[in-house]
C-alpha positions as CSV (number, residue, x, y, z in Angstrom):
1,M,-16.0,1.8,-27.8
2,L,-16.1,-1.7,-26.4
3,N,-14.6,-4.7,-28.2
4,S,-14.2,-8.3,-27.0
5,I,-12.6,-11.6,-27.8
6,V,-13.8,-15.0,-26.4
7,H,-11.9,-18.1,-26.4
8,K,-12.7,-21.3,-24.2
9,N,-13.4,-19.9,-20.6
10,I,-11.6,-16.5,-21.2
11,T,-12.9,-13.2,-22.4
12,W,-11.0,-10.2,-23.1
13,I,-12.9,-6.8,-23.3
14,D,-11.0,-3.8,-24.5
15,I,-12.7,-0.4,-24.0
16,Q,-11.1,2.7,-25.7
17,D,-12.4,6.0,-24.8
18,P,-14.9,4.8,-22.1
19,K,-18.2,6.4,-21.9
20,E,-21.0,6.1,-19.3
21,K,-22.6,3.3,-21.3
22,D,-19.6,1.2,-20.8
23,I,-19.5,1.7,-17.1
24,T,-23.2,0.9,-17.1
25,Y,-22.4,-2.4,-19.1
26,L,-19.7,-3.2,-16.4
27,K,-22.0,-2.5,-13.5
28,E,-24.8,-4.9,-14.9
29,N,-22.4,-7.8,-15.9
30,F,-19.8,-7.8,-13.1
31,N,-19.5,-7.3,-9.3
32,F,-16.9,-4.5,-9.4
33,H,-17.2,-1.9,-6.6
34,E,-18.6,1.5,-7.8
35,L,-15.6,3.3,-6.5
36,V,-13.5,1.0,-8.7
37,L,-15.7,1.9,-11.9
38,E,-15.6,5.6,-11.2
39,E,-11.8,5.6,-11.6
40,L,-12.2,4.6,-15.2
41,I,-13.7,8.0,-16.1
42,P,-12.2,10.5,-16.2
43,P,-8.3,9.3,-16.5
44,G,-6.4,9.4,-13.1
45,H,-2.9,10.3,-12.3
46,R,-1.7,7.7,-9.8
47,Q,-0.8,4.0,-10.3
48,K,-2.2,1.5,-8.1
49,V,-3.1,-2.3,-7.4
50,E,-6.1,-3.2,-5.6
51,H,-7.1,-7.0,-4.8
52,S,-10.9,-7.1,-4.0
53,D,-13.2,-10.0,-3.6
54,G,-13.2,-11.8,-6.9
55,Y,-11.0,-9.5,-8.9
56,I,-7.8,-7.5,-9.2
57,F,-7.8,-3.8,-10.3
58,F,-4.7,-1.8,-11.2
59,I,-3.6,1.2,-13.1
60,L,-0.5,1.5,-15.1
61,Y,1.0,4.2,-17.0
62,Y,3.0,3.8,-20.4
63,P,5.2,6.2,-22.1
64,I,4.4,7.5,-25.4
65,F,6.7,9.4,-27.7
66,H,5.3,11.9,-30.0
67,K,7.5,12.2,-33.1
68,E,6.3,15.6,-34.2
69,S,6.9,17.6,-30.8
70,E,9.6,15.1,-29.7
71,E,8.2,14.9,-26.4
72,T,7.2,11.9,-24.1
73,F,3.9,11.6,-22.5
74,S,2.1,9.1,-20.2
75,R,-0.9,7.1,-21.1
76,E,-3.0,5.3,-18.5
77,L,-4.1,1.8,-18.8
78,D,-6.7,0.4,-16.3
79,I,-7.0,-3.1,-16.0
80,L,-9.6,-5.4,-14.2
81,V,-9.1,-9.0,-14.1
82,T,-11.4,-11.7,-12.8
83,K,-10.9,-15.6,-13.0
84,T,-12.9,-15.5,-16.4
85,H,-12.3,-11.9,-17.7
86,I,-9.7,-9.4,-18.5
87,I,-11.0,-5.8,-19.1
88,T,-8.5,-3.2,-20.4
89,S,-9.7,0.4,-20.4
90,H,-7.7,3.4,-22.0
91,Y,-8.5,6.7,-23.6
92,E,-5.9,6.7,-26.4
93,T,-4.5,3.9,-28.5
94,I,-1.8,2.1,-26.7
95,V,0.1,0.5,-29.7
96,P,1.4,-2.8,-28.2
97,L,-2.0,-3.4,-26.4
98,K,-4.0,-2.9,-29.7
99,S,-1.3,-4.9,-31.6
100,L,-1.8,-7.9,-29.4
101,F,-5.6,-7.6,-29.3
102,D,-5.8,-7.4,-33.1
103,H,-3.5,-10.5,-33.5
104,I,-5.4,-12.6,-31.1
105,N,-8.8,-11.6,-32.7
106,L,-7.6,-12.3,-36.3
107,Y,-5.9,-15.8,-35.8
108,D,-7.1,-18.9,-34.1
109,A,-3.6,-20.1,-33.4
110,S,-3.0,-16.8,-31.4
111,K,-6.3,-17.3,-29.3
112,A,-5.0,-20.9,-28.6
113,K,-1.6,-19.7,-27.5
114,Y,-2.6,-16.7,-25.4
115,M,-6.1,-17.6,-24.0
116,S,-6.0,-21.3,-23.4
117,E,-4.6,-21.3,-19.8
118,S,-6.0,-18.8,-17.3
119,T,-6.7,-15.0,-17.1
120,G,-3.5,-14.9,-15.0
121,H,-1.5,-16.1,-17.9
122,M,-3.4,-13.8,-20.3
123,L,-2.5,-10.8,-18.1
124,F,1.1,-11.9,-18.1
125,Y,1.1,-11.8,-21.9
126,I,-0.4,-8.4,-22.0
127,M,2.0,-6.8,-19.4
128,R,5.0,-8.5,-21.2
129,E,4.0,-7.0,-24.6
130,I,3.6,-3.5,-23.0
131,L,6.9,-3.7,-21.0
132,E,9.0,-5.1,-24.0
133,N,7.6,-2.4,-26.2
134,T,8.7,0.2,-23.5
135,L,12.2,-1.3,-23.7
136,T,12.2,-0.9,-27.4
137,K,11.6,2.9,-26.8
138,L,14.5,3.1,-24.4
139,E,16.6,1.5,-27.1
140,H,15.8,4.1,-29.4
141,I,16.9,6.8,-26.9
142,S,20.2,5.1,-26.5
143,E,20.7,5.0,-30.2
144,K,20.1,8.8,-30.2
145,V,22.6,9.3,-27.6
146,N,25.1,7.4,-29.6
147,Y,24.4,9.4,-32.6
148,I,25.0,12.8,-30.6
149,E,28.3,11.4,-29.1
150,E,29.4,10.5,-32.6
151,K,28.7,14.1,-33.9
152,I,30.3,15.7,-31.1
153,F,33.5,13.7,-31.6
154,K,33.4,14.9,-35.1
155,G,33.5,18.6,-33.9
156,E,29.7,19.5,-34.4
157,E,29.1,20.3,-30.7
158,R,27.1,23.4,-31.6
159,K,24.9,21.5,-33.9
160,M,24.0,19.2,-31.2
161,V,22.9,21.5,-28.5
162,F,19.3,21.2,-29.4
163,E,19.5,17.4,-29.8
164,I,21.0,17.1,-26.3
165,S,18.3,19.0,-24.7
166,V,15.7,17.1,-26.4
167,T,17.3,13.8,-25.6
168,K,18.0,14.8,-22.0
169,R,14.3,15.9,-21.5
170,N,13.1,12.6,-22.9
171,I,15.3,10.4,-20.6
172,I,14.0,12.5,-17.6
173,D,10.4,12.0,-18.7
174,F,10.8,8.4,-19.4
175,R,12.4,7.9,-15.8
176,R,9.5,10.1,-14.4
177,I,6.8,7.8,-16.0
178,L,8.5,4.4,-15.5
179,A,9.9,4.6,-11.8
180,P,6.6,4.5,-10.1
181,Q,5.4,1.6,-12.1
182,Q,8.0,-0.6,-10.5
183,S,5.7,-0.7,-7.3
184,V,2.7,-1.8,-9.7
185,I,4.7,-4.7,-11.0
186,D,5.9,-5.6,-7.3
187,S,2.4,-5.5,-6.1
188,L,1.2,-7.6,-9.0
189,V,3.6,-10.3,-8.2
190,N,2.2,-10.6,-4.7
191,E,-1.4,-10.0,-5.4
192,G,-1.4,-11.9,-8.5
193,T,-0.1,-14.9,-6.8
194,N,-2.6,-14.8,-4.1
195,F,-5.3,-14.4,-6.6
196,F,-4.4,-17.0,-9.2
197,G,-2.2,-19.3,-7.2
198,E,1.5,-20.1,-6.8
199,E,1.7,-21.5,-10.4
200,I,1.4,-18.0,-11.7
201,Q,4.2,-16.5,-9.5
202,P,7.1,-17.4,-11.9
203,Y,5.2,-15.5,-14.7
204,F,4.8,-12.4,-12.8
205,A,8.2,-12.5,-11.3
206,D,9.6,-12.6,-15.0
207,L,7.7,-9.2,-15.3
208,R,9.7,-7.8,-12.5
209,G,12.9,-9.1,-14.2
210,T,11.8,-7.5,-17.6
211,F,11.2,-4.4,-15.9
212,G,14.4,-4.3,-14.0
Protein backbone atom coordinates (compact mmCIF):
# COMPACT_ATOMS: atom_id res chain seq x y z
CA MET A 1 0.00 0.00 0.00
CA LEU A 2 1.45 3.32 -1.12
CA ASN A 3 0.67 6.63 0.61
CA SER A 4 2.25 10.01 0.03
CA ILE A 5 2.51 13.52 1.47
CA VAL A 6 3.51 16.51 -0.64
CA HIS A 7 4.60 19.85 0.74
CA LYS A 8 6.43 22.49 -1.28
CA ASN A 9 9.26 20.69 -3.08
CA ILE A 10 9.33 17.59 -0.88
CA THR A 11 7.35 14.36 -1.22
CA TRP A 12 7.31 11.56 1.33
CA ILE A 13 6.14 8.23 -0.08
CA ASP A 14 5.51 5.45 2.41
CA ILE A 15 5.04 1.89 1.16
CA GLN A 16 3.78 -0.80 3.52
CA ASP A 17 3.90 -4.42 2.40
CA PRO A 18 5.45 -3.58 -1.01
CA LYS A 19 4.11 -5.41 -4.06
CA GLU A 20 5.31 -5.65 -7.63
CA LYS A 21 3.00 -2.79 -8.64
CA ASP A 22 4.80 -0.55 -6.13
CA ILE A 23 8.17 -1.51 -7.58
CA THR A 24 6.81 -0.82 -11.06
CA TYR A 25 5.71 2.64 -9.89
CA LEU A 26 9.22 3.36 -8.61
CA LYS A 27 10.77 2.10 -11.85
CA GLU A 28 8.54 4.34 -13.93
CA ASN A 29 8.97 7.48 -11.85
CA PHE A 30 12.56 7.37 -10.58
CA ASN A 31 16.05 6.48 -11.77
CA PHE A 32 16.76 3.88 -9.11
CA HIS A 33 18.94 0.97 -10.16
CA GLU A 34 16.97 -2.23 -10.63
CA LEU A 35 19.24 -4.08 -8.19
CA VAL A 36 18.31 -1.57 -5.51
CA LEU A 37 14.60 -2.02 -6.19
CA GLU A 38 15.00 -5.79 -6.04
CA GLU A 39 16.10 -5.41 -2.43
CA LEU A 40 12.70 -4.02 -1.44
CA ILE A 41 11.05 -7.39 -2.16
CA PRO A 42 11.49 -9.66 -0.24
CA PRO A 43 12.85 -8.30 3.05
CA GLY A 44 16.59 -8.80 3.52
CA HIS A 45 18.80 -9.55 6.49
CA ARG A 46 21.66 -7.06 6.23
CA GLN A 47 21.92 -3.35 6.98
CA LYS A 48 23.65 -1.15 4.39
CA VAL A 49 24.13 2.37 3.06
CA GLU A 50 24.69 3.08 -0.64
CA HIS A 51 25.25 6.46 -2.29
CA SER A 52 24.39 6.22 -5.98
CA ASP A 53 24.02 8.88 -8.66
CA GLY A 54 21.18 11.10 -7.50
CA TYR A 55 20.06 9.18 -4.40
CA ILE A 56 20.98 7.43 -1.16
CA PHE A 57 19.65 3.96 -0.35
CA PHE A 58 19.95 2.35 3.04
CA ILE A 59 18.49 -0.48 5.08
CA LEU A 60 17.93 -0.14 8.81
CA TYR A 61 16.62 -2.64 11.36
CA TYR A 62 14.32 -1.58 14.17
CA PRO A 63 13.64 -3.63 17.35
CA ILE A 64 10.02 -4.55 18.09
CA PHE A 65 8.91 -5.99 21.43
CA HIS A 66 5.99 -8.43 21.23
CA LYS A 67 4.09 -8.15 24.51
CA GLU A 68 2.25 -11.48 24.33
CA SER A 69 5.33 -13.62 23.70
CA GLU A 70 7.66 -11.20 25.52
CA GLU A 71 10.14 -11.49 22.65
CA THR A 72 12.09 -8.91 20.67
CA PHE A 73 12.15 -9.04 16.88
CA SER A 74 13.70 -6.86 14.19
CA ARG A 75 11.78 -5.09 11.44
CA GLU A 76 13.41 -3.87 8.27
CA LEU A 77 13.03 -0.32 7.03
CA ASP A 78 14.28 0.50 3.53
CA ILE A 79 14.79 4.19 2.73
CA LEU A 80 15.47 5.84 -0.62
CA VAL A 81 16.28 9.55 -0.59
CA THR A 82 16.61 11.95 -3.51
CA LYS A 83 16.83 15.74 -3.42
CA THR A 84 13.02 15.92 -3.71
CA HIS A 85 11.66 12.59 -2.42
CA ILE A 86 11.90 10.30 0.57
CA ILE A 87 10.60 6.77 0.08
CA THR A 88 10.18 4.49 3.09
CA SER A 89 9.35 0.83 2.52
CA HIS A 90 8.54 -1.82 5.15
CA TYR A 91 6.46 -4.97 5.60
CA GLU A 92 5.07 -4.46 9.07
CA THR A 93 3.88 -1.31 10.81
CA ILE A 94 6.73 0.61 12.40
CA VAL A 95 4.96 2.63 15.08
CA PRO A 96 7.20 5.73 15.29
CA LEU A 97 7.31 5.98 11.50
CA LYS A 98 3.53 5.70 11.18
CA SER A 99 3.03 8.18 14.00
CA LEU A 100 5.23 10.78 12.31
CA PHE A 101 3.68 10.19 8.88
CA ASP A 102 0.11 10.49 10.21
CA HIS A 103 0.93 13.61 12.22
CA ILE A 104 2.48 15.36 9.22
CA ASN A 105 -0.36 14.23 6.99
CA LEU A 106 -3.03 15.59 9.34
CA TYR A 107 -1.59 18.95 10.38
CA ASP A 108 -0.39 21.78 8.17
CA ALA A 109 1.80 23.08 10.99
CA SER A 110 3.63 19.73 11.02
CA LYS A 111 4.08 19.83 7.25
CA ALA A 112 5.65 23.25 7.62
CA LYS A 113 7.87 22.08 10.48
CA TYR A 114 9.16 18.87 8.95
CA MET A 115 8.97 19.40 5.18
CA SER A 116 9.99 23.00 4.52
CA GLU A 117 13.78 22.64 4.33
CA SER A 118 15.24 19.68 2.44
CA THR A 119 14.89 15.92 2.19
CA GLY A 120 18.08 15.75 4.24
CA HIS A 121 16.36 17.50 7.13
CA MET A 122 13.28 15.34 6.64
CA LEU A 123 15.44 12.22 6.80
CA PHE A 124 16.95 13.50 10.03
CA TYR A 125 13.49 13.89 11.60
CA ILE A 126 12.46 10.37 10.55
CA MET A 127 15.64 8.81 11.89
CA ARG A 128 15.46 10.78 15.13
CA GLU A 129 11.89 9.61 15.73
CA ILE A 130 12.90 5.98 15.26
CA LEU A 131 16.03 6.19 17.42
CA GLU A 132 14.28 8.01 20.25
CA ASN A 133 11.51 5.41 20.23
CA THR A 134 14.18 2.73 20.48
CA LEU A 135 15.68 4.45 23.51
CA THR A 136 12.23 4.44 25.12
CA LYS A 137 12.11 0.66 24.75
CA LEU A 138 15.50 0.39 26.41
CA GLU A 139 14.17 2.46 29.31
CA HIS A 140 11.33 -0.06 29.71
CA ILE A 141 13.88 -2.87 29.95
CA SER A 142 15.80 -0.87 32.55
CA GLU A 143 12.60 -0.46 34.57
CA LYS A 144 12.04 -4.22 34.40
CA VAL A 145 15.57 -4.82 35.70
CA ASN A 146 14.90 -2.46 38.61
CA TYR A 147 11.65 -4.31 39.35
CA ILE A 148 13.45 -7.67 39.41
CA GLU A 149 16.17 -6.30 41.71
CA GLU A 150 13.52 -4.97 44.09
CA LYS A 151 11.78 -8.35 44.25
CA ILE A 152 15.08 -10.17 44.83
CA PHE A 153 15.94 -7.86 47.72
CA LYS A 154 12.55 -8.74 49.20
CA GLY A 155 13.45 -12.43 49.14
CA GLU A 156 11.44 -13.42 46.08
CA GLU A 157 14.37 -14.81 44.08
CA ARG A 158 12.61 -18.02 43.04
CA LYS A 159 9.62 -16.13 41.66
CA MET A 160 11.95 -14.00 39.54
CA VAL A 161 13.77 -16.84 37.75
CA PHE A 162 11.51 -16.65 34.69
CA GLU A 163 11.49 -12.82 34.67
CA ILE A 164 15.29 -12.78 34.78
CA SER A 165 15.48 -15.20 31.86
CA VAL A 166 13.05 -13.19 29.72
CA THR A 167 14.72 -9.86 30.51
CA LYS A 168 18.20 -11.24 29.83
CA ARG A 169 17.01 -12.59 26.47
CA ASN A 170 15.49 -9.21 25.53
CA ILE A 171 18.67 -7.35 26.45
CA ILE A 172 20.68 -9.72 24.26
CA ASP A 173 18.20 -9.41 21.38
CA PHE A 174 18.18 -5.61 21.58
CA ARG A 175 21.97 -5.53 21.47
CA ARG A 176 22.03 -8.00 18.59
CA ILE A 177 19.66 -5.83 16.54
CA LEU A 178 21.02 -2.41 17.48
CA ALA A 179 24.79 -2.96 17.41
CA PRO A 180 25.07 -3.31 13.60
CA GLN A 181 22.93 -0.18 13.10
CA GLN A 182 25.79 1.95 14.44
CA SER A 183 27.61 1.43 11.14
CA VAL A 184 24.51 2.63 9.26
CA ILE A 185 24.43 5.85 11.28
CA ASP A 186 28.18 6.37 10.81
CA SER A 187 27.90 5.84 7.05
CA LEU A 188 24.89 8.13 6.90
CA VAL A 189 26.90 10.94 8.49
CA ASN A 190 29.51 10.63 5.74
CA GLU A 191 27.32 9.81 2.74
CA GLY A 192 24.55 12.20 3.79
CA THR A 193 27.00 15.06 4.14
CA ASN A 194 28.47 14.31 0.70
CA PHE A 195 25.00 14.16 -0.83
CA PHE A 196 23.26 17.10 0.87
CA GLY A 197 26.19 19.34 1.72
CA GLU A 198 28.05 20.41 4.84
CA GLU A 199 25.02 22.19 6.32
CA ILE A 200 23.35 18.85 7.05
CA GLN A 201 26.38 17.33 8.79
CA PRO A 202 25.51 18.56 12.33
CA TYR A 203 22.04 16.99 12.05
CA PHE A 204 23.32 13.56 11.06
CA ALA A 205 26.11 13.83 13.65
CA ASP A 206 23.38 14.42 16.24
CA LEU A 207 21.86 11.06 15.25
CA ARG A 208 25.20 9.44 15.99
CA GLY A 209 25.17 11.08 19.43
CA THR A 210 21.61 9.91 20.10
CA PHE A 211 22.51 6.37 19.10
CA GLY A 212 25.64 6.41 21.22
